N, C-alpha and C positions, 0 to 999 in steps of 0.2 A: 552855154548861155542860160541863165536862170529864168524860169517862168514865174508868173505871179499867181499860180494856182497849185494847190496840193490836195491830197485826198486823206480823209481820216475816217475811222470807225470807232465809235464808242462801243466797246466790247460787251458781251453778255453780263459780265460781273458788274460793270458800271450801271447798266440798265436795271439789273436785279436789285441793286442797292439804292437806287433812286438818286444816283449822282449826275444824271443827265443835265439837269438845269445848272448845277454848279460848274460842271466841266464846260458847258457852252458859254457860261458867263466868263470863265477864264479865257476862252478862245476869243470872245468878243473884246474883252478888256485888253488883250494883246494886239488888237488892231486888225484882226481877221474879219473879213466879210464872208458870210455864208451865202454861196451862190447856188447851192443845191443841198437838200437835206431830206432824209426820210427814215422812218423806222421800218425795219424789215427783219425777216429771219432767214438766215442762210440754210439751205438744204445741205445734205452730206455732199452731193455732187458740186454745189456751189463752193463749199469750203475746200474740197479737194482740188478744184480747179484754181481757186484764188491763191491757195498756198502751195501750188504744184512745185514751186522752187524748193520746198522743204520735203518733198516726197520721200527721199531716201534717208531722211534724218530719223533718229529713234523716237523723237517726240511727235512725229506727224500725226499718228492716230489720236493721241491725246489732244493735239491742237484742233483737229477736225471735230472731235467730240465737244470740246469747250466752245468752239465758235458756233456750233449748231444747237447748243442747249437752251438758247433763249434769244430774244430779239436783240438786234444791234441798231445803232443809229449811224447811218452812212452819210457823209457830207463832203462836199467840195468847198474848199476855202480859198479865198483870194486875198493877197497882200503882196507887196514887193518882197522878193526873196522868200517866197512862201514855204518851200520845202525845208530849207535850212532853219528858218525862224520857227517853224512848227516843230521840227525835231528838237530844237532847244527848249521850246515850251513844254513838250511832253516829258523830256528827261530820259535818263538811262532806262533800258529795258528792265534792269534790276532796280526796284524801287528803293532798296537799301543804299544803292549807290547814286540815286537821282538827287539832283540839286534841290535845295529848299526852294519852294515856290513853283516847282514843276507839277504838272498834272499827275504824273506817276508817283511822285513823292507824297502827294496829298491823297490819292485815291486807289493806287494799286496795292495789292497785298503780296504779290510774289512775281517772279520772273514769268511764270506761265499765266498768271491772272494779273496782267499789267494794265488794265483799265482802258487803254486806247491804242489804236494803230495810227501810225503816220508814215506816209510814203517816204522812201529813202532816196529818191531821185526824181527829177522832172519827168523822165521817161516813165517810171513806175507810177507817178501821180496820174499821168494821163491814162495809162493802161488800167489802173485800179478804179479810177473815176468812171471810165467807160464801162467797166465790168458791172458797176452798180447803177449807172444812170444812162438813160437814152439822151440823145442830143437835145430833145425838146424839154427835158427836165432841168437843164443847166442854163442859168441866166447870167 
């Protein structure tokens, strides 16, 4: 059963390039309500824990380095069918393959610097949101 919340991160490249406002505008225009949001910076331990599922992959070290190089914007979003609709909004991991109008088509530069994270399941949306936010930060 689908939930009405998902988790996203605007990654360091988005924040560095000043895309935060434009990306949040696209999220709002797509009908998502922001129920929690903050700017933070992941430590090496944070990134290693958050991306533990990729620990054995050859890109893990580069991913941790990328995600810790600067601030991120973490947010929990609300909308009917949130996870699936947000995955559609952000587009393919490879911006060259992302559909026109998607966040990654507009703002990502490569597979590894792809502007934004979006949870891939309701279960992961809850886990990832809980990683970045305490219960009292979510409305």
